[in-house]
ZAMARGU-4260 file (C-alpha; in steps of 0.2 Angstrom, whole numbers, plus 5000, padded with zeros to 4 digits):
<rodrens>
0) 4854/5327/5455 | 4851/5325/5473 | 4858/5312/5482 | 4849/5315/5499 | 4839/5298/5496
5) 4855/5288/5502 | 4854/5298/5519 | 4836/5296/5519 | 4838/5276/5518 | 4850/5275/5531
10) 4840/5286/5543 | 4825/5275/5539 | 4835/5260/5545 | 4836/5268/5562 | 4856/5270/5562
15) 4861/5284/5574 | 4864/5301/5566 | 4885/5303/5567 | 4882/5322/5568 | 4890/5326/5552
20) 4883/5336/5539 | 4886/5328/5522 | 4885/5335/5505 | 4882/5322/5492 | 4875/5331/5477
25) 4890/5335/5471 | 4896/5317/5470 | 4893/5302/5459 | 4883/5289/5466 | 4897/5277/5469
30) 4907/5291/5478 | 4891/5295/5489 | 4891/5277/5493 | 4909/5276/5498 | 4905/5292/5510
35) 4890/5286/5518 | 4898/5269/5522 | 4914/5277/5530 | 4903/5290/5540 | 4891/5279/5548
40) 4904/5265/5549 | 4894/5252/5539 | 4898/5240/5525 | 4893/5241/5507 | 4882/5227/5509
45) 4874/5234/5525 | 4869/5250/5515 | 4862/5240/5501 | 4850/5233/5513 | 4846/5250/5519
50) 4843/5257/5502 | 4832/5241/5497 | 4821/5243/5513 | 4819/5262/5509 | 4813/5258/5491
55) 4803/5242/5494 | 4815/5233/5482 | 4824/5216/5485 | 4843/5215/5488 | 4851/5208/5473
60) 4860/5190/5474 | 4873/5197/5461 | 4882/5181/5461 | 4869/5171/5452 | 4865/5177/5435
65) 4860/5171/5418 | 4871/5171/5401 | 4857/5176/5391 | 4852/5191/5402 | 4870/5197/5403
70) 4870/5197/5383 | 4855/5208/5382 | 4865/5223/5390 | 4881/5228/5381 | 4897/5230/5393
75) 4900/5248/5389 | 4881/5252/5394 | 4884/5242/5411 | 4899/5249/5415 | 4893/5268/5411
80) 4877/5266/5422 | 4884/5254/5435 | 4870/5242/5432 | 4872/5222/5429 | 4858/5211/5421
85) 4855/5196/5432 | 4841/5186/5424 | 4825/5187/5414 | 4809/5184/5423 | 4790/5186/5419
90) 4795/5196/5404 | 4805/5207/5413 | 4825/5210/5415 | 4830/5210/5432 | 4845/5222/5434
95) 4857/5226/5449 | 4859/5245/5452 | 4865/5255/5465 | 4853/5271/5461 | 4835/5266/5460
100) 4830/5284/5458 | 4838/5284/5441 | 4822/5284/5428 | 4834/5290/5414 | 4844/5273/5416
105) 4828/5263/5418 | 4821/5270/5402 | 4839/5267/5392 | 4839/5250/5398 | 4822/5246/5391
110) 4826/5253/5375 | 4844/5244/5373 | 4838/5227/5381 | 4820/5226/5373 | 4814/5222/5389
115) 4806/5232/5404 | 4819/5231/5418 | 4815/5227/5437 | 4829/5235/5449 | 4836/5225/5463
120) 4849/5234/5474 | 4868/5230/5475 | 4883/5241/5481 | 4893/5248/5467 | 4908/5238/5471
125) 4898/5222/5469 | 4890/5227/5453 | 4908/5232/5445 | 4915/5215/5451 | 4901/5206/5443
130) 4903/5216/5427 | 4922/5212/5425 | 4917/5194/5430 | 4904/5191/5417 | 4910/5201/5402
135) 4928/5194/5404 | 4924/5182/5391 | 4928/5196/5377 | 4944/5193/5369 | 4957/5207/5369
140) 4964/5212/5352 | 4981/5205/5358 | 4974/5188/5363 | 4966/5187/5347 | 4982/5190/5337
145) 4991/5179/5347 | 4979/5165/5344 | 4979/5170/5324 | 4998/5169/5324 | 5000/5151/5332
150) 4985/5144/5324 | 4989/5132/5310 | 4973/5137/5301 | 4977/5155/5302 | 4982/5155/5284
155) 4964/5156/5280 | 4963/5174/5284 | 4974/5177/5268 | 4957/5171/5259 | 4950/5188/5261
160) 4953/5198/5246 | 4951/5216/5243 | 4942/5217/5226 | 4941/5238/5228 | 4937/5247/5212
165) 4948/5237/5201 | 4946/5230/5183 | 4940/5212/5181 | 4956/5207/5173 | 4965/5212/5189
170) 4955/5202/5202 | 4966/5187/5201 | 4981/5198/5207 | 4986/5193/5224 | 4994/5205/5236
175) 5001/5197/5251 | 5001/5210/5265 | 5009/5203/5281 | 5006/5218/5294 | 4997/5213/5309
180) 4983/5227/5306 | 4980/5220/5289 | 4978/5203/5297 | 4967/5209/5311 | 4955/5218/5300
185) 4955/5202/5288 | 4950/5193/5304 | 4936/5203/5307 | 4928/5203/5290 | 4932/5184/5289
190) 4923/5180/5306 | 4908/5192/5301 | 4906/5184/5285 | 4907/5165/5293 | 4895/5171/5308
195) 4882/5177/5294 | 4883/5195/5301 | 4874/5209/5292 | 4883/5223/5301 | 4900/5226/5309
200) 4903/5239/5322 | 4920/5246/5326 | 4921/5259/5339 | 4927/5266/5354 | 4921/5257/5370
205) 4925/5259/5390 | 4944/5258/5391 | 4948/5254/5373 | 4939/5250/5357 | 4926/5236/5354
210) 4921/5226/5337 | 4903/5220/5337 | 4893/5209/5325 | 4875/5212/5321 | 4868/5193/5319
215) 4850/5190/5315 | 4846/5209/5320 | 4854/5207/5338 | 4872/5215/5341 | 4884/5203/5349
220) 4902/5207/5356 | 4916/5199/5347 | 4932/5207/5353 | 4938/5222/5362 | 4956/5231/5358
225) 4966/5244/5364 | 4961/5263/5357 | 4978/5263/5347 | 4974/5247/5338 | 4955/5253/5334
230) 4962/5269/5327 | 4973/5258/5315 | 4959/5246/5310 | 4947/5260/5307 | 4960/5268/5295
235) 4963/5251/5287 | 4944/5250/5284 | 4943/5268/5276 | 4957/5263/5265 | 4949/5248/5257
240) 4933/5260/5256 | 4943/5273/5246 | 4940/5285/5260 | 4951/5299/5265 | 4961/5293/5281
245) 4968/5310/5285 | 4951/5318/5287 | 4946/5312/5304 | 4933/5325/5307 | 4920/5323/5296
250) 4907/5308/5292 | 4912/5298/5277 | 4904/5285/5266 | 4911/5272/5254 | 4909/5255/5247
255) 4920/5241/5241 | 4919/5222/5237 | 4929/5208/5245 | 4930/5190/5241 | 4930/5178/5255
260) 4931/5158/5251 | 4928/5162/5233 | 4912/5170/5237 | 4909/5190/5233 | 4903/5202/5246
265) 4898/5221/5245 | 4902/5232/5259 | 4894/5248/5262 | 4905/5258/5274 | 4901/5272/5286
270) 4912/5283/5297 | 4909/5296/5309 | 4920/5306/5321 | 4917/5303/5340 | 4925/5311/5354
275) 4938/5297/5356 | 4942/5290/5340 | 4931/5287/5324 | 4917/5274/5323 | 4915/5264/5308
280) 4899/5252/5303 | 4902/5240/5288 | 4886/5234/5280 | 4889/5216/5271 | 4877/5213/5256
285) 4879/5196/5247 | 4874/5199/5230 | 4866/5182/5228 | 4854/5185/5243 | 4841/5195/5233
290) 4826/5183/5232 | 4808/5181/5226 | 4794/5183/5236 | 4791/5162/5237 | 4808/5162/5246
295) 4804/5174/5259 | 4794/5163/5270 | 4781/5176/5272 | 4765/5170/5281 | 4752/5165/5266
300) 4739/5177/5270 | 4749/5192/5270 | 4758/5186/5254 | 4743/5183/5245 | 4737/5201/5250
305) 4754/5208/5245 | 4753/5200/5228 | 4737/5208/5225 | 4744/5225/5228 | 4759/5222/5216
310) 4745/5217/5203 | 4740/5236/5202 | 4746/5246/5186 | 4745/5263/5195 | 4744/5270/5213
315) 4756/5269/5228 | 4760/5254/5238 | 4771/5256/5254 | 4781/5244/5264 | 4785/5251/5282
320) 4794/5245/5298 | 4809/5251/5308 | 4827/5250/5301 | 4834/5233/5298 | 4816/5226/5297
325) 4819/5218/5279 | 4808/5232/5269 | 4820/5234/5255 | 4822/5215/5253 | 4804/5211/5252
330) 4803/5226/5239 | 4816/5218/5229 | 4808/5202/5229 | 4792/5209/5222 | 4802/5219/5210
335) 4810/5203/5203 | 4793/5194/5203 | 4785/5207/5191 | 4801/5210/5181 | 4796/5199/5166
340) 4803/5209/5152 | 4786/5217/5148 | 4787/5231/5160 | 4800/5246/5163 | 4806/5246/5180
345) 4816/5261/5187 | 4822/5263/5205 | 4830/5278/5215 | 4839/5271/5230 | 4851/5277/5244
350) 4861/5266/5242 | 4859/5254/5229 | 4860/5237/5239 | 4858/5224/5226 | 4858/5223/5208
355) 4843/5217/5198 | 4844/5212/5181 | 4833/5221/5169 | 4830/5235/5182 | 4837/5252/5180
360) 4845/5258/5196 | 4849/5276/5200 | 4859/5279/5215 | 4855/5296/5225 | 4870/5308/5226
365) 4866/5324/5234 | 4882/5332/5230 | 4878/5330/5212 | 4860/5336/5215 | 4854/5319/5212
370) 4839/5317/5226 | 4825/5307/5226 | 4813/5321/5220 | 4824/5326/5207 | 4829/5308/5201
375) 4809/5304/5202 | 4805/5319/5190 | 4819/5314/5178 | 4811/5296/5179 | 4794/5302/5173
380) 4803/5307/5156 | 4809/5289/5154 | 4792/5280/5151 | 4793/5269/5167 | 4779/5257/5172
385) 4785/5254/5189 | 4795/5266/5200 | 4804/5260/5217 | 4808/5275/5228 | 4820/5269/5242
390) 4811/5281/5255 | 4799/5295/5255 | 4807/5307/5267 | 4800/5324/5263 | 4785/5332/5256
395) 4794/5335/5239 | 4797/5317/5236 | 4779/5313/5242 | 4771/5324/5230 | 4781/5318/5214
400) 4776/5301/5220 | 4757/5305/5220 | 4759/5314/5204 | 4769/5298/5197 | 4755/5287/5205
405) 4740/5296/5197 | 4748/5297/5179 | 4747/5279/5176 | 4762/5272/5186 | 4765/5260/5201
410) 4776/5268/5214 | 4784/5256/5227 | 4791/5265/5243 | 4796/5263/5259 | 4792/5274/5276
415) 4795/5272/5294 | 4781/5269/5305 | 4775/5256/5318 | 4760/5248/5309 | 4753/5248/5292
420) 4738/5261/5295 | 4752/5272/5302 | 4756/5277/5285 | 4741/5288/5282 | 4744/5300/5297
425) 4763/5299/5292 | 4759/5305/5275 | 4749/5319/5281 | 4762/5324/5293 | 4774/5326/5278
430) 4761/5338/5271 | 4749/5328/5259 | 4731/5332/5259 | 4719/5318/5263 | 4712/5318/5246
435) 4729/5315/5238 | 4731/5301/5250 | 4715/5294/5247 | 4716/5293/5229 | 4733/5287/5226
440) 4737/5275/5241 | 4732/5257/5237 | 4739/5248/5253 | 4753/5244/5263 | 4763/5231/5272
445) 4770/5232/5290 | 4784/5221/5294 | 4796/5215/5307 | 4809/5201/5308 | 4809/5189/5321
450) 4823/5175/5325 | 4819/5156/5321 | 4823/5143/5333 | 4839/5134/5330 | 4833/5117/5322
455) 4849/5109/5329 | 4846/5112/5348 | 4827/5118/5350 | 4817/5107/5362 | 4799/5104/5362
460) 4791/5109/5378 | 4781/5098/5388 | 4764/5103/5398 | 4774/5103/5413 | 4791/5110/5408
465) 4786/5130/5404 | 4797/5141/5415 | 4791/5154/5425 | 4794/5167/5411 | 4786/5157/5398
470) 4771/5154/5409 | 4769/5172/5412 | 4770/5177/5393 | 4759/5161/5389 | 4745/5168/5401
475) 4748/5187/5395 | 4746/5183/5377 | 4735/5168/5377 | 4747/5157/5368 | 4756/5142/5373
480) 4774/5140/5367 | 4780/5124/5357 | 4799/5125/5358 | 4812/5132/5368 | 4828/5141/5361
485) 4843/5132/5370 | 4859/5135/5361 | 4873/5126/5353 | 4889/5129/5343 | 4879/5131/5326
490) 4868/5147/5333 | 4883/5153/5343 | 4874/5149/5360 | 4860/5161/5355 | 4846/5147/5353
495) 4841/5156/5336 | 4847/5153/5318 | 4841/5164/5304 | 4826/5176/5304 | 4807/5175/5298
500) 4796/5189/5293 | 4780/5195/5303 | 4769/5206/5293 | 4751/5214/5292 | 4745/5221/5276
505) 4729/5233/5273 | 4721/5236/5256 | 4712/5252/5253 | 4694/5249/5252 | 4678/5260/5252
510) 4679/5260/5272 | 4697/5266/5273 | 4694/5278/5259 | 4681/5288/5268 | 4690/5288/5285
515) 4706/5294/5276 | 4696/5307/5268 | 4689/5314/5284 | 4705/5312/5292 | 4700/5300/5305
520) 4711/5295/5318 | 4722/5279/5320 | 4711/5268/5331 | 4696/5271/5317 | 4708/5267/5303
525) 4716/5251/5311 | 4697/5245/5315 | 4693/5247/5297 | 4708/5239/5290 | 4704/5224/5302
530) 4687/5223/5295 | 4693/5224/5276 | 4703/5207/5281 | 4719/5214/5288 | 4727/5202/5301
535) 4736/5213/5315 | 4755/5209/5316 | 4754/5203/5333 | 4742/5188/5326 | 4756/5185/5313
540) 4768/5182/5326 | 4758/5171/5337 | 4755/5160/5324 | 4774/5158/5322 | 4775/5154/5340
545) 4761/5140/5338 | 4770/5134/5323 | 4786/5132/5333 | 4796/5143/5322 | 4800/5156/5335
550) 4797/5160/5354 | 4787/5172/5364 | 4802/5179/5370 | 4808/5183/5354 | 4791/5190/5348
555) 4790/5201/5365 | 4809/5206/5360 | 4805/5212/5343 | 4789/5221/5346 | 4794/5227/5364
560) 4781/5240/5372 | 4772/5241/5355 | 4765/5224/5358 | 4757/5230/5374 | 4750/5245/5365
565) 4743/5233/5352 | 4734/5225/5364 | 4727/5239/5372 | 4723/5247/5356 | 4714/5231/5352
570) 4704/5231/5366 | 4700/5250/5366 | 4694/5248/5346 | 4684/5231/5350 | 4673/5241/5364
575) 4670/5257/5354 | 4657/5258/5343 | 4662/5260/5323 | 4660/5277/5315 | 4648/5274/5301
580) 4656/5277/5284 | 4654/5295/5278 | 4650/5302/5296 | 4661/5316/5301 | 4674/5314/5313
585) 4670/5324/5330 | 4684/5338/5330 | 4679/5349/5344 | 4674/5348/5363 | 4656/5348/5364
590) 4649/5366/5366 | 4644/5370/5385 | 4626/5366/5389 | 4613/5380/5388 | 4602/5373/5401
595) 4597/5388/5412 | 4597/5375/5427 | 4616/5374/5426 | 4626/5385/5437 | 4640/5396/5431
600) 4651/5382/5434 | 4640/5369/5424 | 4636/5359/5439 | 4618/5354/5442 | 4610/5362/5457
605) 4600/5348/5459 | 4597/5330/5455 | 4582/5319/5456 | 4582/5306/5471 | 4591/5291/5465
610) 4596/5297/5448 | 4615/5297/5442 | 4623/5313/5443 | 4634/5313/5428 | 4650/5323/5426
615) 4648/5337/5414 | 4657/5336/5397 | 4657/5355/5395 | 4672/5366/5400 | 4669/5382/5410
620) 4670/5397/5398 | 4687/5404/5405 | 4696/5387/5401 | 4700/5385/5382 | 4703/5366/5378
625) 4720/5362/5373 | 4716/5348/5361 | 4699/5341/5354 | 4692/5326/5365 | 4694/5310/5356
630) 4679/5302/5346 | 4667/5293/5359 | 4674/5302/5374 | 4657/5311/5376 | 4648/5296/5380
635) 4661/5289/5392 | 4660/5305/5403 | 4642/5307/5402 | 4641/5290/5411 | 4650/5296/5427
640) 4642/5289/5443 | 4643/5300/5460 | 4657/5295/5470 | 4655/5284/5487 | 4657/5293/5503
645) 4675/5295/5510 | 4679/5280/5521 | 4686/5285/5538 | 4698/5270/5540 | 4709/5260/5529
650) 4722/5266/5516 | 4720/5281/5506 | 4718/5278/5487 | 4729/5288/5475 | 4726/5287/5456
655) 4741/5288/5445 | 4738/5293/5427 | 4754/5292/5415 | 4757/5283/5399 | 4774/5280/5405
660) 4774/5264/5413 | 4791/5266/5421 | 4785/5282/5429 | 4769/5274/5435 | 4779/5259/5442
665) 4792/5270/5452 | 4778/5282/5460 | 4767/5267/5465 | 4781/5259/5474 | 4785/5276/5483
670) 4767/5278/5487 | 4764/5260/5493 | 4780/5261/5504 | 4771/5276/5513 | 4756/5263/5514
675) 4744/5271/5501 | 4733/5260/5490 | 4737/5264/5472 | 4729/5262/5456 | 4737/5266/5438
680) 4729/5271/5422 | 4738/5272/5405 | 4728/5287/5399 | 4716/5301/5404 | 4701/5291/5396
685) 4706/5275/5408 | 4707/5287/5423 | 4689/5294/5420 | 4683/5278/5418 | 4691/5272/5435
690) 4682/5287/5442 | 4667/5284/5436 | 4665/5267/5444 | 4664/5275/5461 | 4666/5259/5472
695) 4679/5267/5483 | 4683/5286/5483 | 4701/5292/5477 | 4710/5304/5489 | 4722/5310/5476
700) 4726/5311/5458 | 4744/5310/5452 | 4743/5317/5434 | 4754/5319/5419 | 4750/5333/5406
705) 4756/5325/5389 | 4747/5309/5386 | 4739/5301/5371 | 4718/5301/5368 | 4717/5313/5382
710) 4728/5326/5389 | 4730/5330/5408 | 4724/5347/5406 | 4708/5342/5398 | 4706/5329/5413
715) 4708/5342/5425 | 4694/5353/5416 | 4683/5337/5417 | 4685/5334/5435 | 4683/5352/5441
720) 4667/5354/5431 | 4658/5341/5441 | 4652/5343/5460 | 4658/5324/5462 | 4675/5325/5457
725) 4678/5344/5460 | 4686/5342/5477 | 4698/5328/5473 | 4716/5335/5474 | 4727/5335/5459
730) 4745/5335/5459 | 4754/5336/5441 | 4769/5326/5439 | 4776/5330/5421 | 4792/5336/5413
735) 4794/5355/5413 | 4788/5363/5397 | 4787/5383/5396 | 4772/5390/5406 | 4763/5373/5409
740) 4765/5376/5427 | 4756/5391/5428 | 4742/5385/5415 | 4739/5370/5424 | 4737/5378/5441
745) 4725/5391/5433 | 4715/5377/5427 | 4713/5370/5444 | 4728/5358/5448 | 4733/5359/5467
750) 4751/5357/5464 | 4764/5354/5452 | 4780/5344/5452 | 4793/5343/5438 | 4802/5327/5432
755) 4814/5319/5435 | 4806/5313/5451 | 4815/5316/5468 | 4806/5303/5480 | 4808/5315/5496
760) 4802/5331/5486 | 4787/5322/5478 | 4781/5314/5494 | 4782/5331/5504 | 4772/5339/5490
765) 4759/5326/5489 | 4756/5325/5509 | 4756/5344/5509 | 4742/5343/5496 | 4733/5330/5505
770) 4734/5341/5522 | 4727/5358/5512 | 4713/5347/5506 | 4710/5339/5524 | 4712/5322/5518
775) 4728/5317/5526 | 4728/5304/5539
</rodrens>
């Protein structure tokens, strides 16, 4: 990756050129910083100021940071990418970096932290010093062992007993094992149980090994240890899981049972080989944790609708959500509620997480040819009333589930989608035809889990006590938070203790059935489900906030960018007219007008005085549409108004069209630094709407190709087919994809720049495009 931006930052600051040609492209960012500092005889702090000025970003005050911000980013991530999380501000995570051009790091940070990052500039040395200081609280294995050996209460570690696969009469036999590795492994298991961890992650990290606990859905660092100690702990874990410790080259899965303080827990163990060592993950299952629906604390409206789904005697009911969202727990609770002894309930699971009394449970074992599909076929010969399928993963399983549901069985299953109505296109992607989906599907529940504020330390919020972040989120979501998460010993200083479900449930009715049969798009399905009584999951989450059960920060963390997409989708669907039941869904671009008054490029030769001159929907004959225009787009485009005349003075306006917010933000900062006026559009439809307004002209459009609702190539075709937008230069900025550059230029783009973004190259191409169009000033 090019490091010329560092030299450009120094030159921009006005420092004299030393006359030495530097090749920084083969160096890491930290090495490039060191070389530039030495060559120009400046300090790292001075170079940080130059870089910050160049990109229009603040210089980080890295000595002041929030502990909760540090907890959002794992230490290994911070060290790998040379970034340091400093604070949460207005729903974003402020992060110190020495490379503001690294979009990959920015996107990875957003995923890892659950918040959109905002960069500030600091030198590599300052960042690494801050990381060392902030993360130094993690205890090493040696310190933990020293504490264990000198602690008078360390004997409780021996309360962890490995029951393994032994007979009940042998459970009382105690084997006292004194080796440090055994004690260390027992300590990890004991602490995980005491801290209510659902998973234990043991694997290699920067400079050694790391043990982390997932508590209430969030990974927390517990301890670090030398790599040799890690290898021995993983071997001990494999022994108790009855795995082959000599095989370090293949993934392995095992299970065992332990007893801690007279309580038994099931462990599901998974190991995979990595470059440095093996990585082990242990799922901790409490057999007593299987609950009924009334114990789940599900919102009352969603609970009532889910119980209605469970009352069906045939059809498919699906619970959806990401991994760790409580899907299986919810279905287990539903099964326990209907398992009254009068119905035959059978399950196919991978793995069987809890034992349900009165229920026949089958474990998937591919090595023995026991798959979801084969087990389902066998179950159909066992006269079941209710069938639970752990997950619908492929077309074969989906077809057998449909067959079972249409022959008098109620099929319960899980699926991975973002929302409840998303299961319909997902089943279609697996290969089911619309008729099968419409006839068999009864409805779906989409679920997430948000952390409950700690009842011991949470603090009510007075009217004048909102922090800047809380004020920002309150205005954004039109919801005033009731409590603040503070942190105490009970909640391990997180401010949260336990979790709550938020959900949305749709029921198949005549509106939904008709739309499914016609393969309607997701927006229409969502609108029909809402009209049928479904509360969007966002409203369920906001109710939790206003009830004082959780916080807006937690809702934003769990729903992430999906929250913003929900708001945008809600606005879009509320503005668009509904499709009447039974109406066919448009699937093709409207044909070209046959009006003889239209010229070869479909532009009217004349327009009556004072009338509007619409942008033509039709696309020239020589251009094939890449994807069909979405429903309702024809009306949007036909309302286009002529652009206002170009103003001779003032900043030039640039429209950035990209569905990736990080890309929009980076390009906007770069253009505004060069004194352009910038407007953003999240998709092609929004871009055409902005062009339609016509209050001020755009000098240039920076356009992505691959976007939902309306792709970049279609936008170009529409722009070039109107005399009012045909001359606006278009620079395509997108990831390289085969022959897309040639195709895009043939369709009418003026230039093509591939990602990742190199600032000086992008600016040079934009300025060159404006010069060719005669618009550069």
